[in-house]
N, C-alpha and C positions, 0 to 999 in steps of 0.2 A: 389691568393691562395683561394681555396674554403673552406668555413666553413661548418661544420656539424651543422645543426640546430636541437636542441632538440625539439621534437614535444610538442606542448602545450596541456594541458589537455582540454577536451571539456568544453565549457561553460555550465551553467545550462540550458539555452535555447536549446542548441544542444542536451543535454541529454534528455530534455523533448520531443524534436522532434522525438527521436528514440523510445520512449515508445510504446510498443505493448502489455504489460502485467503488472499486478500489483499483488504483494504479500504483505499481511498485517499481522502483528502481531495482536493479539486480545487484551489482557489485557494491558491497558495503551495507546492503539491506537484507537481501536474501542469501548473501555470502558474507564471509568475514572481511571481504575487501582485499584479501591477498591474492596475488596472481601467481600460479604455479605453472611452470613450463616443463614439459618433457619432450625435448627436441622441438618439433614444430607444433606439438599439441599443447593446448591450454587445458588445465585441470581446474575444476571448481567444486567446492563442497557446498551442498545445500542442506538446510535443516529439515528433517522430516516433520518437525513440529510446525514449521511454516507451511509446508506442503499440505498438511492436514487442515491447518487453519484456512488456507485458500479454498480447500474443498468445502469447509463449513460455510465460507462466504458465498460460494456458488449455490450450496444447498439452501441458503437463506434468500436466494434470488438475486444476489448481487452480480453485476458485471465485473469481470476481473481482467486486468491486463498487466503485463510486464513491459516496462519502457526502459530500454538500455541504449547507451551510446556505443557500447563495445560489441555486443552480440556474441556470436560463435556457436559452434556445434553443441556444446554443453548446455547453453541457455536455450537453444532451440529444442533440444531433447527434453529439458525440464518443463518447458512450456507445454509441449505435447503431452507429457505424462500428467501434468496438472490440468490439462484441457482448458487452458487460459489463452487469451490473445497475447500476441507478442509483437511489439514494435521495436525493431532491432536496428542498430547502427544510426540512431537518431540523436544528434547533438543538440538540436533545438527542441528541448523537452517542453517548453511552453507551447509552441505550435503543435507539437504532437499530442500533448494533453488536450488542448482545445479541439483538435480533430477527433480524438476519441469521444469527448463529450458530445460533439455534434453527431458523430456516427451512432452513438448510443441514444441520442435525443434526450440527454440529461443535462440539467444545468450544472455548472461547475460546483455550485454550492452543495450538490448531493454526491459529490465524488471526493473520496479521500485520496491523498497522495502521500507515499512514503519515500523519502529521499535522504541522502546523507552528505551531498557535496554541492558545490556551487552550481554545477550544471542542472541540478534539481530545483533551484530557487524559482525560475520562471513558472514551473508547473505548481510548485508549492504555493506561490502567491495567488494563483487562480483557484486552487482547490478550496472546497468548503471546509475540509479538515486537513491541515498540513501536519504531517507526522514525521518524526525523525528518531534516530537511535542515539544512545549515549556516545558511541564512537564516531559520530558525525563531526563535521567541522563546526567551529564556534558560530560562524555566520549562519549556518543552517539551524543549529540548536536555538539561536536567538529568535528565529523567525517561525518556529514551529508552534502550532497550537497545543500539541501533545507530544511528550517525550516518553518513549518506551523505557522500561527499566533494564531490558535485555539488549545486548549488543546485536548489531547486524550479523546474520548467520547463526544466531543462537536462539531463535524463536521469537524475535521481536515482532514480526508480522502476525504471528499467532496471538501474541499478547494483545496487540491492537484489535484484531478481529474479535477476540473474546470480550474485550472491554466495550467495543461498539455494540455487539450483540447483547451484552448484559444491559446496557443503557436502553437499547431498543426493546428489551423484554423478550428476546428470542433465544438467549443462550440456554436456558433451562429446557425449553421445548426441543431444541436440537439434541441436548444431552439425553433427554428422556428417550428419544428415538434409539440412541445407541445403547442405553441401558436395557431397552426392550428387545434389542437385537434387530431392529428394523432400520438402522441408519444405513445410508447409501453405500 
């Protein structure tokens, strides 16, 4: 008698192998999640490690976007500096994530999403690789496929990018370019 086998979910390594694009929340992922106000100005601190990691992702041929509900001048400036797409002021992150996948003509299974709070859950549940940081809310940590060891704003996105590139066998290739002085 033949048995129907229930397909097993992909392993984290299989999910990482499929990654061709990355979408990141901003506050709490690329920043420490604290809001600093100086009069009417909002100040944000971004990790240069994450910035360089996003550059490596682009060098590896990935599409990269920042997806934030808050937005603001600091986020716009950082997205321009990093030469990544920005979807700003969007509270429906599930719909925005799906729109990015459609725009990029990529299945959600090949897109990683990094988030830290409940607004990120609709995008995380669609992503092929759902990632979070240790300082994320419990509900988000419970639903992530991969948990960074570094907090948001401390290089967690760089840690993720290097982990994925290592699994994909691309990390050493990119590192060799920089050792040879030919990195971008």
